[in-house]
C-alpha positions as CSV (number, residue, x, y, z in Angstrom):
1,M,0.0,0.0,0.0
2,A,1.4,3.4,-1.0
3,S,1.9,5.8,1.9
4,E,-0.6,8.2,0.3
5,D,-3.3,5.5,0.5
6,R,-2.9,5.0,4.2
7,F,-4.8,7.0,6.8
8,K,-2.5,9.3,8.7
9,Q,-2.6,9.2,12.5
10,G,-4.4,12.5,12.8
11,I,-7.2,11.2,10.5
12,I,-7.5,8.0,12.6
13,T,-7.7,9.9,15.8
14,T,-10.4,12.3,14.4
15,L,-12.4,9.5,12.9
16,A,-12.5,7.6,16.2
17,K,-13.7,10.7,18.0
18,R,-16.3,11.5,15.5
19,A,-17.7,8.0,15.9
20,A,-17.5,8.4,19.8
21,N,-15.2,5.3,19.7
22,R,-18.2,3.1,18.7
23,C,-18.5,0.8,15.7
24,S,-20.4,2.4,12.9
25,N,-22.1,-0.8,11.9
26,P,-25.7,-0.1,13.0
27,D,-26.1,-3.8,13.9
28,C,-23.1,-3.7,16.2
29,D,-22.5,-0.2,17.8
30,A,-19.8,-1.8,20.0
31,I,-17.7,0.4,22.2
32,T,-14.1,0.2,20.8
33,S,-12.0,1.6,23.6
34,G,-11.8,1.1,27.3
35,P,-9.6,0.5,30.3
36,A,-6.6,-1.8,30.2
37,A,-5.4,-4.0,33.1
38,D,-2.8,-1.4,33.7
39,P,-4.5,1.5,35.4
40,S,-2.5,4.0,33.3
41,G,-3.4,2.4,30.0
42,S,-6.3,1.7,27.7
43,V,-7.2,-0.8,25.0
44,N,-8.6,-0.1,21.5
45,V,-10.4,-2.6,19.3
46,G,-11.5,-0.1,16.7
47,E,-10.0,0.4,13.3
48,A,-10.2,3.1,10.6
49,A,-11.5,1.1,7.6
50,H,-11.2,2.1,4.0
51,I,-14.6,2.4,2.2
52,Y,-13.0,2.2,-1.2
53,G,-10.0,-0.2,-0.9
54,A,-6.5,1.2,-0.5
55,N,-4.8,-1.0,-3.0
56,P,-5.5,-3.3,-6.0
57,G,-7.2,-6.5,-4.9
58,S,-8.6,-5.0,-1.7
59,A,-12.3,-4.8,-1.0
60,R,-14.1,-2.1,-3.1
61,F,-10.9,-0.9,-4.7
62,D,-11.6,1.8,-7.4
63,P,-8.6,2.3,-9.7
64,Q,-10.0,5.7,-10.9
65,M,-9.6,7.3,-7.4
66,T,-6.6,9.4,-6.6
67,P,-4.3,8.0,-3.8
68,A,-5.1,11.2,-1.8
69,D,-8.8,10.5,-1.9
70,R,-8.2,6.9,-0.8
71,G,-6.3,8.1,2.2
72,A,-8.6,10.9,3.1
73,I,-11.1,10.9,6.0
74,T,-13.9,11.1,3.5
75,N,-13.1,7.5,2.5
76,A,-13.0,6.3,6.1
77,I,-15.4,4.6,8.5
78,W,-14.8,3.6,12.1
79,L,-15.5,-0.1,12.8
80,C,-14.6,-2.6,15.4
81,A,-12.0,-5.1,14.2
82,T,-14.7,-7.8,13.8
83,C,-16.9,-5.7,11.6
84,H,-13.9,-4.4,9.6
85,K,-12.9,-8.0,8.7
86,K,-16.6,-8.8,7.9
87,V,-17.1,-6.0,5.4
88,D,-13.7,-6.6,3.7
89,D,-14.2,-10.4,3.4
90,D,-17.6,-9.9,1.7
91,A,-17.4,-6.7,-0.4
92,G,-20.4,-7.9,-2.5
93,R,-22.7,-7.8,0.6
94,Y,-21.1,-4.7,1.9
95,P,-20.6,-2.3,-1.0
96,A,-19.2,1.2,-0.7
97,G,-22.6,2.9,-0.8
98,L,-23.8,0.9,2.2
99,L,-20.7,1.8,4.2
100,F,-21.2,5.5,3.4
101,E,-24.7,5.2,4.6
102,W,-23.5,3.5,7.8
103,Q,-20.9,6.3,8.4
104,R,-23.3,9.1,7.8
105,A,-26.1,7.6,10.0
106,H,-23.7,6.8,12.8
107,E,-22.2,10.3,12.9
108,N,-25.7,11.8,12.8
109,K,-26.7,9.7,15.7
110,I,-23.7,10.6,17.7
111,A,-24.1,14.3,16.9
112,Q,-27.7,14.1,18.2
113,E,-26.5,12.6,21.4
114,V,-23.9,15.3,21.9
115,G,-26.1,18.2,20.9
116,K,-29.6,17.1,19.7
117,A,-31.1,20.4,18.6
118,A,-28.1,21.6,16.6
119,A,-27.6,18.1,15.1
120,I,-31.2,18.0,13.9
121,I,-30.9,21.4,12.3
122,R,-27.5,20.5,10.7
123,A,-29.0,17.3,9.3
124,R,-31.9,19.2,7.8
125,Y,-29.5,21.7,6.2
126,E,-27.3,18.9,4.8
127,K,-30.2,17.1,3.3
128,R,-31.5,20.2,1.5
129,H,-28.1,21.2,0.4
130,L,-27.4,17.9,-1.2
131,E,-30.8,17.9,-3.0
132,E,-29.5,21.0,-4.9
133,F,-26.9,18.9,-6.7
134,G,-29.1,16.1,-7.9
135,R,-27.3,12.7,-8.1
136,L,-23.7,12.7,-6.7
137,S,-21.5,9.8,-5.7
138,Y,-21.4,9.0,-2.0
139,L,-17.8,10.2,-1.8
140,A,-18.7,13.5,-3.5
141,E,-21.5,14.0,-1.1
142,R,-19.2,13.5,1.8
143,I,-16.6,16.0,0.4
144,V,-19.4,18.6,-0.1
145,L,-20.5,18.2,3.5
146,E,-17.2,18.0,5.3
147,K,-15.1,20.3,3.1
148,G,-11.6,19.4,4.4
149,D,-8.3,20.6,3.1
150,Y,-8.2,21.3,-0.6
151,W,-11.8,20.1,-0.8
152,E,-12.4,22.0,-4.1
153,Y,-9.9,19.9,-6.0
154,H,-10.9,16.6,-4.3
155,L,-14.5,17.4,-5.3
156,A,-13.6,18.1,-8.9
157,A,-11.5,14.9,-9.2
158,E,-14.3,12.8,-7.7
159,V,-17.2,14.3,-9.7
160,I,-15.2,14.1,-13.0
161,R,-14.4,10.5,-12.2
162,F,-18.0,9.7,-11.4
163,E,-19.6,11.6,-14.3
164,I,-17.4,10.6,-17.2
165,A,-16.4,7.0,-16.3
166,P,-19.4,5.5,-18.3
167,I,-18.5,7.6,-21.3
168,L,-14.9,6.7,-21.2
169,R,-15.8,3.0,-21.0
170,R,-18.0,3.4,-24.0
171,W,-15.2,5.2,-25.9
172,R,-12.8,2.4,-25.2
173,A,-15.5,-0.1,-26.4
174,L,-15.9,1.9,-29.6
175,Q,-12.2,1.9,-30.2
176,E,-12.0,-1.9,-29.7
177,G,-15.0,-2.5,-32.0
178,L,-17.2,-4.0,-29.3
179,Y,-20.5,-2.6,-30.6
180,S,-22.0,-1.3,-33.8
181,K,-24.9,0.9,-35.0
182,P,-26.9,1.1,-38.2
183,L,-24.9,2.8,-41.0
184,M,-25.9,6.1,-42.5
185,R,-25.5,6.1,-46.3
186,L,-24.3,9.2,-48.0
187,H,-24.1,9.4,-51.8
188,G,-21.8,11.6,-53.9
189,I,-21.8,15.3,-53.0
190,E,-23.9,14.6,-49.9
191,G,-20.6,13.7,-48.3
192,F,-19.2,17.3,-48.7
193,S,-21.9,19.0,-46.6
194,W,-21.8,16.2,-44.0
195,I,-18.1,16.4,-43.6
196,G,-18.3,20.2,-43.3
197,S,-20.7,19.9,-40.5
198,K,-18.6,17.4,-38.7
199,M,-15.6,19.6,-39.0
200,G,-17.5,22.5,-37.4
201,E,-18.8,20.3,-34.6
202,V,-15.3,19.0,-33.6
203,V,-14.0,22.6,-33.6
204,A,-16.8,23.6,-31.3
205,I,-16.2,20.6,-29.0
206,S,-12.5,21.5,-28.8
207,S,-13.3,25.1,-28.0
208,A,-15.8,24.2,-25.3
209,F,-13.2,22.0,-23.6
210,G,-10.6,24.7,-23.7
211,K,-12.9,27.2,-22.0
212,L,-13.8,24.7,-19.3
213,V,-10.2,23.9,-18.4
214,N,-8.7,27.3,-18.8
215,S,-11.4,29.4,-17.1
216,E,-14.4,27.7,-15.6
217,F,-12.6,25.4,-13.2
218,S,-10.4,28.2,-11.9
219,R,-13.5,30.4,-11.4
220,A,-15.3,27.6,-9.5
221,W,-12.3,26.8,-7.3
222,G,-12.1,30.5,-6.3
223,D,-9.0,32.7,-5.8
224,P,-6.2,31.6,-3.6
225,G,-7.3,31.8,0.0
226,V,-11.0,32.1,-1.0
227,P,-13.3,29.1,-0.6
228,G,-14.6,27.7,-3.9
229,N,-18.3,27.2,-4.8
230,D,-19.3,23.6,-4.6
231,Q,-22.3,24.0,-6.9
232,E,-20.2,25.7,-9.6
233,I,-17.5,23.0,-9.3
234,V,-20.1,20.2,-9.8
235,E,-21.8,22.1,-12.7
236,T,-18.4,22.6,-14.4
237,C,-17.7,18.9,-14.1
238,R,-21.0,18.1,-15.6
239,L,-20.4,20.4,-18.5
240,T,-17.2,18.5,-19.0
241,R,-19.3,15.3,-19.1
242,E,-21.6,16.8,-21.7
243,M,-18.6,17.8,-23.8
244,C,-17.3,14.2,-23.6
245,Q,-20.8,12.9,-24.5
246,S,-20.8,15.1,-27.6
247,A,-17.3,13.9,-28.5
248,L,-18.4,10.3,-28.2
249,Q,-21.5,10.9,-30.4
250,W,-19.2,12.6,-32.9
251,E,-16.9,9.5,-33.0
252,E,-19.9,7.2,-33.5
253,D,-21.2,9.4,-36.3
254,V,-17.9,9.2,-38.3
255,R,-17.4,5.5,-37.7
256,F,-21.0,4.4,-38.6
257,V,-21.4,6.2,-41.9
258,N,-21.0,4.8,-45.4
259,V,-19.6,7.3,-47.9
260,D,-18.2,6.8,-51.4
261,D,-14.7,5.5,-51.7
262,E,-13.5,8.9,-52.9
263,F,-13.8,10.1,-49.3
264,A,-11.6,7.4,-47.8
265,D,-8.7,9.8,-47.1
266,V,-11.0,12.3,-45.5
267,M,-12.6,9.7,-43.2
268,Q,-9.1,8.5,-42.0
269,L,-8.4,12.1,-40.9
270,L,-11.7,12.5,-39.1
271,V,-11.7,9.2,-37.1
272,G,-10.3,9.8,-33.6
273,R,-10.2,13.6,-33.6
274,A,-13.0,14.1,-31.0
275,G,-11.8,11.0,-29.1
276,A,-8.4,12.6,-28.7
277,I,-10.2,15.4,-26.7
278,M,-11.7,12.7,-24.4
279,D,-8.2,11.3,-23.9
280,E,-7.2,14.8,-22.6
281,V,-9.8,14.5,-19.9
282,V,-8.1,11.4,-18.6
283,K,-4.9,13.5,-18.3
284,L,-6.9,16.0,-16.3
285,Q,-7.8,13.2,-13.9
286,A,-4.2,12.1,-13.7
287,F,-3.2,15.7,-12.9
288,F,-5.5,15.8,-10.0
289,S,-4.1,12.5,-8.7
290,E,-0.5,13.7,-8.9
291,T,-1.2,17.1,-7.4
292,L,-3.3,15.8,-4.5
293,T,-0.9,13.0,-3.6
294,G,1.5,13.3,-0.7
295,S,2.4,16.6,0.9
296,I,0.9,19.5,-1.1
297,A,3.1,22.5,-1.4
298,S,1.8,26.0,-1.9
299,G,2.4,27.5,-5.4
300,T,1.2,27.2,-8.9
301,Y,0.6,23.8,-10.6
302,T,0.4,23.8,-14.4
303,L,-1.1,21.2,-16.7
304,A,-0.6,21.4,-20.5
305,L,-3.3,19.8,-22.6
306,Q,-3.7,19.5,-26.3
307,L,-7.0,21.3,-26.8
308,N,-6.5,22.4,-30.4
309,L,-6.7,20.3,-33.5
310,P,-3.3,19.1,-34.7
311,D,-1.2,21.5,-36.8
312,G,-2.0,21.0,-40.5
313,W,-5.1,19.0,-39.9
314,S,-7.5,21.5,-41.6
315,E,-5.1,21.8,-44.5
316,A,-4.9,18.0,-44.8
317,I,-8.7,17.8,-44.8
318,E,-8.9,20.4,-47.5
319,R,-6.5,18.5,-49.7
320,A,-8.3,15.3,-49.2
321,L,-11.7,17.0,-50.0
322,A,-10.2,18.5,-53.2
323,K,-9.0,15.1,-54.2
324,A,-12.4,13.6,-53.6
325,A,-14.1,16.4,-55.6
326,Q,-11.7,15.8,-58.5
327,S,-12.4,12.0,-58.4
328,L,-16.2,12.5,-58.3
329,S,-16.2,15.0,-61.2
330,S,-14.1,12.8,-63.5
């Protein structure tokens, strides 16, 4: 297990206190600390358990998560040793979502016991605040509510992962030829107008992605020292998902079309152009992972993405179209 995936001692201590040193399994609720035989000592049978596993092969491991998020308190639940072993030995019966529900319910119960009126009001606020976002992953909900260190970037990393994962899986399946769709047939000069519209669409997709990365994320995160806006962060991530969905649809369009042989060179230049933009989103995820891993130093972090179409691509398309026009007219 990488050091970044482990829980630091400060997180373990805080987690135990938030759980009042009681197991978060609602069917257990065992006290996890008490006096030792030595009057100056104590015993502890509680453990900080990972909700999403810390390393490949462990229960509920998600390879798309950043190491920093795996080792964060937002991915932790306090359990007795017995329940910890139980949930890790049978991940199918104890999925991540269930453990998040345990954690939230247990901490709400403890909060009500500590200060009932305030806890009830807090729970009411949290419920209404989360309703404003629509569907989020359990981890994103916890980040929104707890807002720990660098929460803005952890939230962006998790929402992007959650929102675009199905699209990226579909993109990989398309590349590997794992599915097909009915072909659209274009005859003769119909191909010119269709290709022109596809070129305009891919330019618009590239432009939208550039604006999201270069300005919208920074605006949502807020200026240095100023808290970000959780709703704007989630909305920017969802706009990124929509951009990826548009890119996937574009790739399906250019793969499942039947044009005259004269357009073969043009089609070779089109295939993969929008998909390359989706590949840049994967780099964005990797950037979050590297930036949030380990000890985070103050300063500026820079990520260079290829947001524009390759140099000479438009000229190559024009030459291929001219060649197709000449062949069709002869």
